[in-house]
C-alpha positions in Angstrom: -1.2 267.7 172.0 0.6 267.2 168.6 3.7 264.8 168.7 4.7 264.6 165.7 6.3 261.0 164.7 10.2 261.1 163.2 10.1 260.7 159.8 12.0 257.1 159.3 12.8 255.1 156.0 10.4 252.5 157.4 7.9 255.6 157.3 8.8 257.0 154.3 8.6 252.6 152.9 4.3 252.4 154.1 3.5 255.6 152.6 4.8 255.1 149.3 3.6 251.3 149.9 -0.1 252.9 150.5 0.0 255.5 148.0 1.0 252.5 145.1 -2.2 250.4 146.6 -4.5 253.1 145.8 -3.8 255.3 142.8 -1.1 253.4 141.1 1.4 256.5 139.9 4.5 256.3 137.9 6.7 258.0 140.6 6.8 259.0 144.2 9.7 261.7 144.5 10.7 263.0 147.6 12.6 266.3 148.2 13.3 268.8 150.5 15.5 268.4 153.9 14.2 264.4 154.2 16.1 263.4 150.2 19.3 266.0 151.1 19.4 263.5 154.4 18.9 266.7 156.2 15.8 265.9 158.1 14.9 266.4 161.9 12.5 265.0 164.6 9.8 268.0 163.4 11.1 268.3 159.3 7.7 267.3 157.4 7.9 265.4 154.4 7.8 266.5 151.0 6.6 264.5 148.3 5.8 264.4 144.9 3.4 261.7 142.8 3.5 261.6 139.2 0.4 260.1 138.1 -1.8 260.3 135.5 -5.0 262.4 136.2 -7.7 264.6 134.8 -8.5 266.6 138.0 -7.3 269.8 138.6 -4.2 270.5 139.7 -5.5 271.6 143.5 -7.7 268.5 144.1 -5.3 265.8 142.6 -3.4 265.3 146.7 -7.0 265.3 148.3 -7.5 261.2 147.7 -3.7 260.3 148.5 -4.1 263.0 151.8 -7.2 261.1 152.7 -5.0 257.9 153.2 -3.5 259.2 156.1 -6.2 261.3 157.6 -5.1 260.1 161.1 -1.4 260.1 160.3 1.3 262.2 163.1 3.6 263.7 160.9 3.4 266.8 158.8 3.2 265.8 154.4 3.4 268.4 151.7 2.2 266.8 148.8 2.1 267.7 145.0 0.4 265.6 142.3 1.9 266.0 138.8 1.3 264.6 135.4 3.9 262.7 133.2 3.7 265.6 131.1 3.5 268.4 133.5 6.6 266.9 135.2 8.4 266.6 131.7 7.9 269.9 130.8 8.4 271.8 134.1 11.6 270.1 134.8 13.2 271.7 132.0 12.7 275.2 133.3 15.9 276.5 135.0 15.3 277.4 139.0 12.0 275.6 139.2 10.9 273.6 141.6 10.8 270.4 139.7 14.2 270.9 137.7 15.5 270.9 141.6 13.6 267.7 142.4 15.0 266.1 139.5 18.5 266.7 140.4 18.2 266.3 143.9 15.1 264.3 144.5 14.8 260.7 146.3 12.8 258.4 143.8 11.0 256.0 145.9 9.1 254.1 144.1 8.7 253.9 140.6 6.8 251.7 138.6 8.3 248.9 136.3 
């Protein structure tokens, strides 16, 4: 039986560290219930990773998800290029416009 590990600030920082070490993103943004401070013990972690890539959209998250193969928490992961993020965040009502307003940046390359 699967018992989900709660999403804590420490866990989120560890996830971000592992992503940064392995794929060197421009930004990592949490969104959804965690970013709003409304997450519960059974909530998943919604992440957007902004990074340079030439992979098709549906393949981009695979190397990142593989880093957490043995995880005991649920995660939804979307990967966008900086150009895609910049373009789509300007579309009113789009996921990325909401993420831009309400998301919590957990990593940004300086």
